[in-house]
N, C-alpha and C positions, 0 to 999 in steps of 0.2 A: 620726512622728517622724522626722525627716531622719535620713540617715547620717552626717552631721555632730554633732548630737547625742549620736547613739549612740556614735560613738567617743570623745568629750567624757564621757560616762559611765561607759565602758569604763576610760577612762586612770586615772579616779580611783579606781577600784575597788583595793581591797587584792589583794594576791598570792591570797589562800584563798577571793575569793569570785568569782574568774574562774573561768568555765567549761571544760571540758577543751579546746573548740576555742580559745578563748581563752589557755589557757594555752601550748597548742604553738604559736600565734602568737608570744606574749611569748618563749617559748626559740628560736625561729626566729633572733631577733635578738640572742642571744646567741654569741658566739664559740667557748665550747665543745660547744655544741649543733652550730652548722656543723662541727666539726672530727668530732665523732662521726658525723654524716651521710655523712661524706666519707671516713672509714674504714672506714664500714658500709653499702658502694654496693648491697647485695643486701637492705637491711631490707625494702625497698619493693616489691621486684622479687615480677612475678607468678611464681606456681610452674609448674615447666616440666611440661604433662601427655605422657602417652605418646600417639603419635597413634593415633584411633581405626582399628580394621579393619575394612575394610568388605566387606561381606556380600554378594554376590553370588548372588541368588535369583531365580527367574523370577517374575516379575509382568505382569500384565496391564493393558495402556493402551489408551487409544483411539485409532485413526488419525488423525492431524489431518485428512483428506481423506474419508474415507467413513465415520467414528467405528465403524468395527466394531474388535473388541477383536484385539491385538496383543500377543504375549507376547515380553518383552525379558528380558534377563537382571540389569537391577537395578531396584531401588524407585524410583528416581529419576533417570529418565533425564536428561542434561543437554541434549541434541538433541531436536527434534521426530520423535516417532513417525509412522513409514509402513508400510502394511502393502505386502508384494510387489509386488500388482499397482497400489498409488498411486503408489511411489516414484519408478520411471521415468517416469510420468506429470508427477509434481511437478516432475522438475528437467527436463523438456521447456517445462512452463507457465511455471517461473521463466525460461528463456532466452528464450522467446518474449515474456512482458512485458517484459523488458529491453530487447528487441530494439526492442519498439514504443515504448517511453518512450524509447530515444536517438531513432529516426526522429522522433517527434513533439518531442523538444528541437531537432533538428536544423531541422526546418519553421518551429516557431515564432521560430528563431534568424533564419532566411533571410526571415521575414515581417516580422520587425522591421528587417531591414537595407532591405530596398524599402520599408517606409515611411520610415524616417531618410531617403533618397533623395528623396523625392517631397517630405517638408517641408522638405528643402533647394532645392527647385525645379527638381531635376535633369529634363532630357528623358529621358525613360524607356526610350523606343524605343531610345538609344543602348546600353542598358544590358541590353536582353532576350536575347541571345546569350551575354555574361558571365556574367548571373545564372544563366542556365541551365546553363552550364557550373560554376559555382560549387556549386548544387543537387545536382548528379548526382557531384561529387568528395565532398561533404559526407556525402551518403547511402551512396555506398560505402566513405567511410574517414574516419567521425564524428571521429576523433582529430585530424584536421586542421585542425579548426577550434573554437576556444575561446569566441570570441564574435561577437556581429553585427558589430562594428566590423572583426574582422579577413574577413568575408566581402566589406564593402564595399570596405575596400581592395583585395584581390583584382579586385573589378569593376571597380573604376576602373584597376587596372595591365592588365589585361587589353584593357579597352578602348581603351586606347592601345597595346594590343600589345606588352607589355612581356613579358617570359618570366618566370615564377613557379615557384621551388620550394619548396614547403611544408615547416613544419617540417622543415629541413635539418638533420641532426646534425653538428655539428663542436668536434672534440674531446671534450669531457665535455659539451657543452651541445648545446640544439637551440634555434636561429632560428624565429619566427614566420614570415619568408619572407625568401628568398635572391633576388636579382635580380644574375645572374652576368653580363648582358650592362652592368650600370651600375655593378657592383662593389660593390653595397650589400646589407649586409644589414638588412632591417626588422624593426623590433620593435613591435607596436600595443600601448602601456603602459596598464594599467589604473590608477585612483586608489591603488592598495595599492603600485605602483612609488615611490610619493614617501616611502615609509619606508624603503625598501632602496636608496637612492640608489649606496650605496658597493659593496655586493654587486654592483649591476647594472653598475658601473663596472668593478670588476674582471674580472666577466665579458665585458666588451667586450672589454677589452685580451687577455684569454686567448685569444678568438674571432678576435680581428684578427691576433694572432701566428701561428695557424694559417693563415690565409686570404690574408697577405702585406700589402705596406705599399699596394698600392692598393686596398686595401678600405676600408669606415669601416661602422660599426655605427648607423644613425641611428634612435633612438626619437621616435615620435610617438606622443602623449598621444591616450586615445580621443576626449576633448572634442572635438579639433580635428577629428578622421574626422566626427563628429556633426554639427559645424558646416559644414563644407565639404569634402566629400569631393574635390571637381572641382581642388582645390589639391594634392592630397597629392603627386602625380608631379612637379610642377613644388616643391614644398618640400625633398624629398627630394632633387633634383638640386641646388638650391642650397646647401642644409645641406652634402651630400656635396663640393661646390667650395670653400665655405668652409673647412671643416676641414683639407682637404689643403693649401691656401693656409697656414693658422695652422700647421700641421705643419713646413709649408716654410719658414717664417719662426720656428721653433722646436727646430728639429734633430728632427723627428719626432715631438715631444711637443704634446699638446693641455695648454695651461697651464691654472693653476688658476682664472684668472678665467673662462675661457669659459663655465662653467655652477657652478648651485649644486652636481652630480654631482661633477665635476672637484675643486671647491674642498673638498667634505667628503672625497673619496677622497686628496686631498693633507695634509688636516690630520691621517687617520690614519697615514698614512705617514710623516712627519716631525715628528710631534705638534700640540698647539694651537701655530701660530705666528701671533702677533698682527698682524705685517706682512704675511701671507698676502692678495694680494688678485684 
């Protein structure tokens, strides 16, 4: 029997024939019952229970490393239990495992970067020294690289003898790489950045306010690096010159029409204006 048929049958029942649940549902429709519930908010509240006192008593548990019995002060330990001999060794083992994981991650990232350059038809002999420098830096300071595209970008810049400062802190923000001789802050953006254009634009404005008017923050999507890394430096220089030209023609500002990022930022600043182009 469908729900619709059941509802029709219930609707034609007399009040005396309704079940307890059906009576409650019917009463909920009445204004008086709603007022009654409103005036008695504690009617269906859960009773307040006194907090249970935790009794600490010595209990034996197995060590997670050697399975020897260990006496602890509670019957329900929330952390893994180790004996005195295994505790120090366990911490060292975790640190060594983490170190190996980070090194493996860096080497996989590095290999992916070289494979990408090979697929692009790059002359790999030109990248040997830059690649070795990138790998050495990445192994020494793993936090400097977060993607294979960033590694490729640094290799390309070093190949062209461009000075690069990685993960440079400027104000409250950190830039992927700074090219001090070119007055460029270079960001290599993954696909997730298309969902935070306004945030990125605000960030770029704040960074440029600290660095100065000569500087430009240039964002290169990762797929361009994957397609043709050899044009990275030329593209960055061209975008820099174009943005400086546009600023000179517009009182130091980048107009809303320049990119989707600027357009969305202007819309947030001034509201949804229909005539913004």
